[in-house]
C-alpha positions in Angstrom: 0.0 0.0 0.0 2.7 2.5 1.0 4.6 1.7 -2.3 1.4 2.5 -4.3 0.9 5.8 -2.4 4.6 6.7 -3.1 4.1 6.0 -6.8 1.1 8.2 -7.0 2.9 11.0 -5.0 5.7 10.8 -7.5 3.5 11.0 -10.5 1.4 13.8 -9.0 4.6 15.8 -8.1 5.8 15.7 -11.7 2.3 16.6 -13.1 1.3 20.1 -14.2 -0.7 22.3 -11.9 -4.3 22.6 -13.3 -5.2 26.1 -14.5 -8.0 28.2 -13.0 -10.0 27.5 -16.2 -9.2 23.8 -16.0 -10.5 23.7 -12.4 -13.6 25.6 -13.4 -14.3 23.2 -16.3 -13.9 20.2 -14.0 -16.4 21.4 -11.3 -18.9 23.8 -13.0 -22.4 22.4 -12.5 -21.0 19.0 -11.5 -21.6 16.8 -8.5 -18.8 15.1 -6.6 -20.0 11.7 -5.6 -18.6 10.5 -2.3 -20.0 7.0 -2.5 -22.6 6.2 0.1 -21.2 8.9 2.4 -22.5 11.9 0.4 -22.4 14.2 -2.6 -21.5 17.8 -3.2 -22.8 20.0 -6.0 -20.8 22.9 -7.4 -23.4 25.2 -9.1 -22.3 28.0 -11.5 -25.0 30.3 -10.2 -23.5 32.4 -7.4 -20.9 29.6 -7.0 -23.3 27.8 -4.7 -22.0 24.7 -2.9 -24.6 22.2 -1.6 -23.8 18.9 0.0 -25.1 16.1 2.1 -23.2 13.6 4.2 -24.0 10.5 6.2 -20.8 10.2 8.2 -21.1 7.3 10.7 -24.8 7.0 10.0 -25.5 10.6 11.1 -27.0 12.6 8.3 -26.1 16.2 7.8 -25.8 18.8 5.1 -23.6 21.7 4.1 -24.2 24.9 2.2 -21.9 27.7 1.2 -19.9 28.8 -1.8 -17.0 27.5 -3.8 -14.0 29.4 -5.3 -10.8 28.9 -7.2 -7.9 30.7 -5.6 -5.4 29.6 -8.3 -2.4 27.3 -8.2 -4.6 24.3 -9.0 -6.8 24.7 -6.0 -10.5 24.5 -5.4 -12.0 25.5 -2.0 -15.4 25.8 -0.4 -16.7 27.7 2.6 -19.6 25.8 4.1 -21.8 25.7 7.2 -22.4 22.1 8.1 -25.6 21.2 9.9 -26.6 18.0 11.7 -27.9 16.5 15.0 -24.6 17.9 16.5 -25.6 21.5 15.7 -23.7 23.5 13.0 -20.2 24.5 12.3 -18.4 26.6 9.6 -15.5 25.3 7.7 -13.3 25.9 4.8 -11.9 23.0 2.8 -9.4 23.1 -0.1 -8.1 20.6 -2.6 -5.1 20.8 -4.9 -5.2 19.4 -8.5 -2.4 18.4 -10.9 -2.8 16.8 -14.3 -0.7 14.5 -16.5 -2.4 13.7 -19.8 -5.9 12.8 -19.0 -5.2 11.9 -15.4 -6.1 14.5 -12.8 -4.6 14.0 -9.4 -6.2 15.5 -6.3 -5.3 15.8 -2.6 -6.9 17.5 0.3 -4.9 20.4 1.7 -2.8 20.9 3.6 -1.3 17.4 3.7 -3.6 14.8 2.2 -2.4 12.0 0.0 -2.6 12.3 -3.8 -5.0 10.0 -5.7 -6.3 9.8 -9.2 -9.4 12.0 -9.2 -9.9 11.3 -13.0 -8.1 8.3 -14.5 -6.5 7.9 -17.9 -9.8 6.5 -19.3 -11.7 9.7 -18.3 -13.5 8.1 -15.4 -14.0 10.8 -12.8 -15.4 11.3 -9.3 -17.5 14.1 -10.8 -20.8 13.8 -12.7 -22.5 16.5 -14.6 -25.7 17.7 -12.9 -27.1 18.2 -9.4 -27.1 14.9 -7.5 -26.9 16.6 -4.1 -29.6 19.2 -3.5 -32.7 17.0 -3.3 -31.3 14.7 -0.6 -29.8 17.8 1.1 -33.3 19.3 1.3 -34.8 16.1 2.7 -32.1 16.0 5.4 -32.6 19.7 6.2 -36.4 19.1 6.6 -35.8 16.3 9.1 -33.3 18.3 11.3 
């Protein structure tokens, strides 16, 4: 496992930083599918960020805005709500690209992984796959 992580780190470190336009094209009006643990939607309109999560079986949602500060980064400010109350946070990710492969890591010190593979398979899907479930969770809280 550590050897595979080191290989991805090496590949990502040699890859080019994704441009502001490249980050925008990746995320605009796309949902980031987090498996069974949630989904986030990055709307173009007012750069709205909507998400739902089900961490450890506890449903919650986040709403806020997303922005691209440059240097291959995408960030979002969000207020997260759940049975625990609410809390504000800012989360950022860094992106690098080699050919069709886009690497991503959570800042400040997350591990690199293939966010989009060489076949174009991505963690992102065009459309809003977050807001309807987010609204259902919000109504229950």
